[in-house]
N, C-alpha and C positions, 0 to 999 in steps of 0.2 A: 287508295290504301286506307284502311281504317285507322283512326287515331289510337295511339297507345297511351297508357297512363303516364302522367307526369312522373319522371323518375330522375331527371337531371336538374340540378339547381346551379345557376351561375350567380355567384355572390361578388358584389363590388363593395368592398368595405371602406369605412371612413379613412383608413390609413393607406388608401390607394392600392390595395391588393385585389387581385381577381382570382377566383377559384371556381372550378367546375367539379361537382361531386363525381361525375363520370363523363365519359365521352358522349357527345351528342349522337343521336341515332335518327336516321330518316323516318319521318312520320311521327316522331315522338313530341310530346309537349315538353317545354322547358320553362321552368320557373326562374324569373330574374328577380334577385333581391339587390336593391341599390340603396346605399346609404346616402340620403340627401345632403349630408355634410360635405360630400365631394363637390357639390355645386351649390354653394350657399349665397350666390350673388343676387339672384332675383327673388325677392320675398315681398312683392307688392300685395297690398290688401285693399279691399273695397271699403265703402263708407261705414259698413257695420262690422269691420274688422275681419271679414271673411277673406281667406287666402285667395288671391287671384294670380297665382303662379303655378306652373306645372314643370314636371320633368318627364320627358318621354325617352324611351329607348328606340333606336332605329336599328333594324337588322337587315342585312343584305346577304343573300345566298348566291351561289354560283350562277344561278339563272339571271341575276342582275336586278330582280325585283326588290324594292326597298319597302319594308313593312314598319309601320309606326306602332309602338305599344305604349299607350299612356299608362304611367305608373301611378299607383294609388297607395296610401299608407297600408302596410302589412297589418299593423295593429294601431289602434287609436292612441295618439300621443307619442308614438315612436318616430324616429327619423328614417327608418328603413321603409322603402317603397317597394311595391311588388307588381309584377306583370307576368303574363304567360304568353308564349309564342309557340307555334308549331313549326318544326323543321320539315321543309318539303323533301320529297323523295328526290333522288338523283342530284344530290349536292355533296360537296366534299368539305365545305368550310362555311362557318357562320361568322360574319363580320358585324360587330356592334359598336355603337357610339351613343352618346346621351346628349340631350339638349334641355337646358333650363331657360324658360322664358316666362313672361307675364305681362302685366298691364303696361310696363315701360316700353315693351316692344324689343328690348335688348335680347340677344341670344348669347348664351354661355354654353360652351361645349366641354364634355369630358370625352376625349377621343385619343388618349395616349399620345398627345401632342401631334395629332393629325394622322397617326398610324392606325388608329382604331384597334379594337380588341378582337382578336382572331381565335376562334375555337374550331378544331377539326371535327368533322362529322364522319362517323364510322361508315365504312362501305356497307351497303345494304346486303344482307345475307339472304340469298334465295335458296330455299330448301327444295331439293329434288327428291322424289320418292326413290327408294332403293329398287333396283330391278327385281322383278318377280323371280323366285327360284323355279328352276325347271324341275319338273317331276321326273324322277328316275324310274326307269322301267324295272319292274320286278322280275327276278329270275324265276323261271318256272321249275 
């Protein structure tokens, strides 16, 4: 199935709200916007002050495969991180959670207290061509 343009955004705000701009669709790309203030615990830096911590999104679909999406700053100097994932065909739900880790080796989770964040995926619509019209016989 060809990829569709990104048209859905999943936002995870600093005040622990989650929003989807629309229902996820099979084969579509989804943009994840995650405010890093939700997971402020690991902020290790290197010798030159460079950040040595990450926040990744993990997405699991009905097939059971878990995909990791490394999040990067959406805009320089802001706390919102961004990543993109593709919803596979033949799935009915996307399950997401987030992990913050770094040089310390500690892992910190944002997973709705172990329940994870669940988003429905719309059923794939298969278009079938309309039946051809039968030609009518002309009256003589």
